[in-house]
C-alpha positions in Angstrom: -8.9 -64.7 106.8 -5.5 -63.4 106.5 -4.7 -59.9 107.2 -3.3 -57.1 105.2 0.0 -56.2 105.4 2.7 -53.9 103.6 5.2 -55.6 101.7 8.3 -55.2 101.2 8.5 -53.4 97.4 5.8 -51.8 95.4 5.7 -52.2 92.0 3.4 -53.1 89.1 2.8 -56.4 87.9 3.7 -56.6 84.3 1.2 -57.4 81.6 1.0 -61.1 81.5 0.5 -61.1 85.7 -1.9 -58.7 85.4 -5.2 -60.1 85.4 -8.0 -58.5 83.4 -9.8 -56.0 86.0 -13.1 -53.9 85.1 -17.2 -54.5 86.3 -17.5 -57.6 83.8 -14.6 -59.3 85.9 -17.5 -61.3 87.9 -20.8 -60.2 87.0 -23.2 -59.2 89.8 -23.0 -59.7 93.6 -26.3 -58.9 94.9 -25.8 -57.8 98.8 -28.3 -58.6 101.4 -26.3 -58.4 104.3 -26.3 -55.1 106.0 -22.7 -55.9 107.8 -21.2 -56.4 104.0 -23.4 -53.3 102.6 -21.6 -51.4 106.2 -18.0 -52.0 104.9 -18.8 -49.9 101.4 -20.1 -46.9 103.4 -17.1 -44.8 103.9 -15.5 -42.6 101.1 -11.9 -44.6 101.6 -13.1 -47.9 101.1 -15.3 -47.4 98.1 -12.2 -45.8 96.3 -10.2 -48.4 97.2 -12.7 -51.0 95.9 -13.0 -48.5 92.7 -9.2 -48.8 92.2 -8.5 -52.4 92.6 -11.9 -53.2 90.4 -10.5 -50.5 87.2 -6.9 -50.6 87.8 -6.4 -54.0 88.5 -4.8 -56.0 91.7 -2.4 -53.5 93.9 -0.6 -53.5 97.4 -1.2 -51.5 100.2 1.7 -50.1 99.0 0.5 -48.9 96.2 -3.0 -47.9 97.2 -1.4 -45.5 99.6 0.5 -44.2 96.9 -2.7 -43.6 94.7 -4.9 -42.3 97.3 -2.6 -40.1 99.6 -3.2 -42.5 102.4 -1.5 -43.4 105.2 -0.3 -47.4 104.7 -2.0 -48.1 108.2 -5.1 -46.2 107.3 -5.0 -48.5 103.8 -4.3 -51.7 105.7 -7.2 -50.6 107.8 -9.4 -50.3 105.4 -8.4 -53.2 103.6 -8.6 -55.4 106.4 -12.4 -54.5 106.8 -13.1 -55.2 102.7 -11.8 -58.5 103.0 -13.5 -59.3 106.2 -17.0 -58.3 104.5 -15.7 -60.6 101.1 -15.3 -57.6 99.1 -11.6 -58.3 98.7 -9.4 -61.0 98.3 -5.5 -61.9 98.0 -3.7 -62.7 94.8 -1.0 -64.8 96.0 -0.2 -65.6 92.6 1.2 -62.3 91.9 3.3 -62.3 95.0 7.1 -62.6 94.1 8.3 -63.8 97.9 6.3 -64.9 100.6 6.3 -61.1 102.4 5.0 -59.4 99.0 1.1 -59.5 99.1 -1.6 -58.6 96.9 -4.7 -57.6 96.7 -7.8 -57.5 94.2 -11.7 -57.8 94.4 -13.7 -60.6 94.9 -15.7 -61.6 91.7 -19.2 -59.4 91.3 -19.9 -55.7 91.1 -21.1 -54.8 94.7 -25.3 -54.2 94.5 -28.2 -53.8 96.7 -31.6 -53.0 96.7 -32.9 -50.4 99.6 -36.3 -53.2 100.4 -34.2 -56.4 100.5 -33.2 -53.7 104.7 -36.9 -52.8 105.1 -37.5 -55.0 107.6 -34.7 -53.9 110.1 -34.7 -50.6 111.0 -30.4 -50.5 111.7 -30.1 -52.5 108.1 -32.3 -49.7 106.5 -30.5 -47.1 108.5 -27.2 -49.1 106.8 -28.7 -48.9 103.7 -29.8 -45.2 103.9 -26.3 -44.3 104.4 -24.7 -46.1 101.5 -27.2 -44.9 98.9 -26.0 -41.4 100.1 -22.3 -42.1 99.7 -23.1 -43.6 96.2 -24.7 -40.2 95.6 -21.7 -38.2 97.1 -19.3 -40.5 95.2 -21.2 -40.2 91.6 -21.5 -36.6 92.1 -17.8 -36.1 93.2 -16.7 -38.1 89.8 -18.9 -35.9 87.4 -17.2 -32.7 89.1 -13.8 -34.4 89.3 -14.3 -34.4 85.2 -15.3 -30.8 85.1 -11.7 -29.8 87.1 -9.6 -32.0 84.9 -11.2 -31.8 81.2 -8.3 -29.9 79.3 -5.8 -32.3 80.8 -7.3 -34.7 78.7 -6.3 -35.1 74.8 -8.9 -33.0 72.6 -10.8 -35.9 71.5 -11.8 -36.7 75.3 -12.9 -33.0 75.3 -16.4 -33.1 73.6 -19.2 -35.2 73.1 -17.8 -38.1 75.7 -19.8 -37.0 78.4 -23.6 -36.8 78.6 -25.9 -35.0 81.4 -29.4 -35.8 80.3 -32.6 -35.9 82.2 -36.3 -35.5 81.1 -40.0 -35.4 82.9 -42.0 -38.8 82.5 -45.4 -39.9 83.8 -45.1 -43.6 84.4 -46.9 -46.1 86.6 -45.1 -48.1 89.0 -44.4 -51.3 86.7 -43.2 -48.6 83.9 -41.0 -47.2 86.4 -39.5 -50.4 87.4 -39.4 -51.5 83.8 -37.4 -48.1 83.0 -34.6 -48.9 85.7 -34.4 -52.2 83.9 -33.8 -50.9 81.0 -31.1 -48.3 82.4 -29.5 -51.1 83.8 -29.1 -53.4 81.5 -27.3 -50.7 79.1 -24.8 -49.6 81.6 -24.5 -53.9 82.2 -24.1 -54.5 78.3 -21.2 -51.8 77.9 -19.7 -53.1 81.0 -19.7 -56.8 80.1 -18.4 -56.7 76.8 -14.7 -58.2 76.1 -12.4 -54.7 75.4 -11.1 -55.1 72.0 -7.3 -56.1 71.4 -7.1 -53.4 68.3 -4.3 -51.0 69.8 -6.4 -48.3 70.3 -5.7 -46.3 73.7 -9.0 -46.2 75.8 -9.5 -44.4 79.2 -11.3 -45.6 81.7 -14.8 -43.9 81.8 -17.7 -43.4 84.8 -21.0 -44.1 83.8 -24.1 -43.9 86.0 -27.8 -43.5 85.9 -30.7 -42.3 87.9 -34.4 -42.7 87.9 -36.5 -41.3 90.5 -40.3 -40.6 91.3 -39.6 -36.7 92.0 -41.9 -33.6 91.7 -40.5 -30.4 90.4 
């Protein structure tokens, strides 16, 4: 695999060049390799993958600008993601042999902790990935609260939700509930974005359903 390097320019591709971005681009990629999961257990790498998924392909320079990270740091983290086959080069966007664009590989990463339970080291990686995921989700929600007033009026009320409830379920019912929650988000992620001229923002949606006690 090729190693990410800094391009000569860092301008956006035109709309005709830019491939469609978003979680629906390649369905789901089920991760069962702890080395791949370990590549995600860093907040910068997780954010880079999010940026490439939501905004589409980018150069090292563009990613450095968007994250406030040094170019060398971005190049290093991209190299890790490329090695894990989570990111790949988009050569069709390059305008010369020195310019390099990067995009996520097909499939939204998803994993189950149970798939790593046979190996204590792999299980530790899965636990770390789960902790990072929870921190990232909470940070994005807190970020919305802090930036709410920066959004146009139609976005400020009713577009975000916080809901919770207590249920009494069997293990089979809990798995059914989890599947339904995943299915609802997957259906919205997979829908073609209507070409109706209406402005759309990226929206982060997540759900948790866990055994717990008050």
